[in-house]
FIZADREN-905697 format. One line per field, with one value per residue (C-alpha): x, y negated, z negated; residue in three letters; residue number from 1. Coordinates in steps of 0.1 Angstrom, whole numbers, padded with zeros to 4 digits. Layout:
BEGIN
u <- (X; ...)
v <- (Y; ...)
w <- (Z; ...)
residuo <- (ALA; ...)
num <- (NUM; ...)
***
This chain:
BEGIN
u <- (-0049; -0070; -0054; -0062; -0039; -0035; -0007; 0001; 0027; 0053; 0059; 0086; 0108; 0124; 0096; 0083; 0083; 0051; 0043; 0020; -0005; -0015; -0042; -0046; -0082; -0083; -0063; -0051; -0033; -0065; -0065; -0029; -0010; 0024; 0039; 0062; 0080; 0085; 0111; 0106; 0120; 0094; 0121; 0100; 0116; 0103; 0120; 0136; 0173; 0169; 0153; 0181; 0210; 0194; 0194; 0225; 0234; 0209; 0180; 0184; 0160; 0170; 0136; 0117; 0089; 0084; 0051; 0036; 0057; 0064; 0093; 0088; 0114; 0103; 0116; 0149; 0150; 0148; 0174; 0201; 0188; 0196; 0229; 0241; 0232; 0250; 0280; 0280; 0278; 0308; 0327; 0320; 0334; 0365; 0372; 0365; 0393; 0415; 0416; 0417; 0450; 0460; 0459; 0473; 0505; 0507; 0509; 0474; 0461; 0425; 0403; 0376; 0351; 0366; 0364; 0328; 0320; 0340; 0320; 0287; 0291; 0302; 0271; 0251; 0266; 0250; 0271; 0304; 0308)
v <- (-0089; -0099; -0091; -0095; -0108; -0105; -0126; -0120; -0121; -0093; -0088; -0063; -0091; -0120; -0149; -0167; -0135; -0127; -0097; -0097; -0068; -0078; -0049; -0048; -0050; -0038; -0019; 0017; 0009; -0005; 0002; 0004; -0025; -0039; -0051; -0084; -0104; -0137; -0154; -0185; -0204; -0188; -0167; -0134; -0101; -0070; -0039; -0031; -0030; -0064; -0075; -0056; -0073; -0107; -0100; -0084; -0072; -0096; -0070; -0031; -0022; 0019; 0030; 0000; 0012; -0015; -0005; -0007; -0036; -0015; 0000; 0041; 0055; 0090; 0081; 0071; 0105; 0126; 0103; 0110; 0144; 0151; 0133; 0154; 0187; 0172; 0167; 0201; 0217; 0196; 0203; 0242; 0241; 0222; 0247; 0274; 0261; 0255; 0291; 0305; 0283; 0291; 0330; 0332; 0312; 0334; 0360; 0375; 0373; 0387; 0401; 0383; 0403; 0395; 0357; 0359; 0381; 0351; 0323; 0341; 0348; 0311; 0297; 0319; 0304; 0272; 0271; 0274; 0240)
w <- (0282; 0252; 0217; 0181; 0156; 0118; 0103; 0066; 0040; 0036; -0001; 0006; 0023; 0008; 0001; 0034; 0055; 0075; 0092; 0122; 0136; 0173; 0183; 0220; 0231; 0265; 0292; 0289; 0257; 0240; 0200; 0199; 0179; 0175; 0145; 0142; 0116; 0110; 0092; 0071; 0098; 0125; 0144; 0155; 0150; 0171; 0157; 0124; 0139; 0151; 0115; 0101; 0120; 0112; 0072; 0072; 0034; 0019; 0019; 0022; 0047; 0041; 0032; 0045; 0069; 0101; 0109; 0074; 0058; 0028; 0011; 0013; -0013; 0001; 0033; 0020; 0000; 0031; 0046; 0019; 0019; 0053; 0053; 0021; 0041; 0072; 0049; 0035; 0070; 0082; 0049; 0050; 0089; 0077; 0047; 0072; 0094; 0066; 0053; 0088; 0092; 0057; 0060; 0095; 0085; 0052; 0077; 0063; 0100; 0101; 0131; 0146; 0128; 0094; 0101; 0113; 0079; 0060; 0075; 0074; 0036; 0031; 0050; 0025; -0005; -0017; -0046; -0028; -0020)
residuo <- (MET; VAL; MET; GLU; LYS; LYS; ARG; MET; ASP; CYS; PRO; SER; LEU; PRO; PRO; GLY; TRP; LYS; LYS; GLU; GLU; VAL; ILE; ARG; LYS; SER; GLY; LEU; SER; ALA; GLY; LYS; SER; ASP; VAL; TYR; TYR; TYR; SER; PRO; LYS; GLY; LYS; LYS; PHE; ARG; SER; LYS; PRO; GLN; LEU; SER; ARG; TYR; LEU; GLY; ASN; THR; VAL; ASP; LEU; GLY; CYS; PHE; ASP; PHE; ARG; THR; GLY; LYS; MET; MET; PRO; GLY; LYS; MET; GLN; LYS; ASN; LYS; GLN; ARG; LEU; ARG; ASN; GLU; ASN; LEU; THR; ILE; ASN; LYS; VAL; LEU; LEU; ARG; CYS; ALA; LEU; MET; LYS; THR; THR; GLN; TRP; MET; GLY; LEU; GLY; GLY; THR; GLY; ALA; GLU; TRP; ALA; SER; LEU; SER; LEU; SER; LEU; SER; ARG; SER; PRO; SER; PHE; LEU)
num <- (1; 2; 3; 4; 5; 6; 7; 8; 9; 10; 11; 12; 13; 14; 15; 16; 17; 18; 19; 20; 21; 22; 23; 24; 25; 26; 27; 28; 29; 30; 31; 32; 33; 34; 35; 36; 37; 38; 39; 40; 41; 42; 43; 44; 45; 46; 47; 48; 49; 50; 51; 52; 53; 54; 55; 56; 57; 58; 59; 60; 61; 62; 63; 64; 65; 66; 67; 68; 69; 70; 71; 72; 73; 74; 75; 76; 77; 78; 79; 80; 81; 82; 83; 84; 85; 86; 87; 88; 89; 90; 91; 92; 93; 94; 95; 96; 97; 98; 99; 100; 101; 102; 103; 104; 105; 106; 107; 108; 109; 110; 111; 112; 113; 114; 115; 116; 117; 118; 119; 120; 121; 122; 123; 124; 125; 126; 127; 128; 129)
***
């Protein structure tokens, strides 16, 4: 398989890091490319998790796009928003359970339909939590 290689500095990573893009020239995957990173010592990295394990806490790769070699702040914002939404959903479920237990303990009871109604109103109220 014949391949075209382009190696360049990667300014998003610490000094000395190189990004290599290898474009496949033949076969069923002709035209597709593979991206690799090389440490200043020449160690090759084939994936973002592998790169992250090696760098540890020295570089925040949360918004690093492995394919382009650039920091993409929008990517981090989407991840943060998704996490925030997941946390809100978990908090709402926990709160529903706590309310249900508390009212049952206080002897207030409640039918399944009443709890369904309460759950629905909580899920529609963005300012509730």
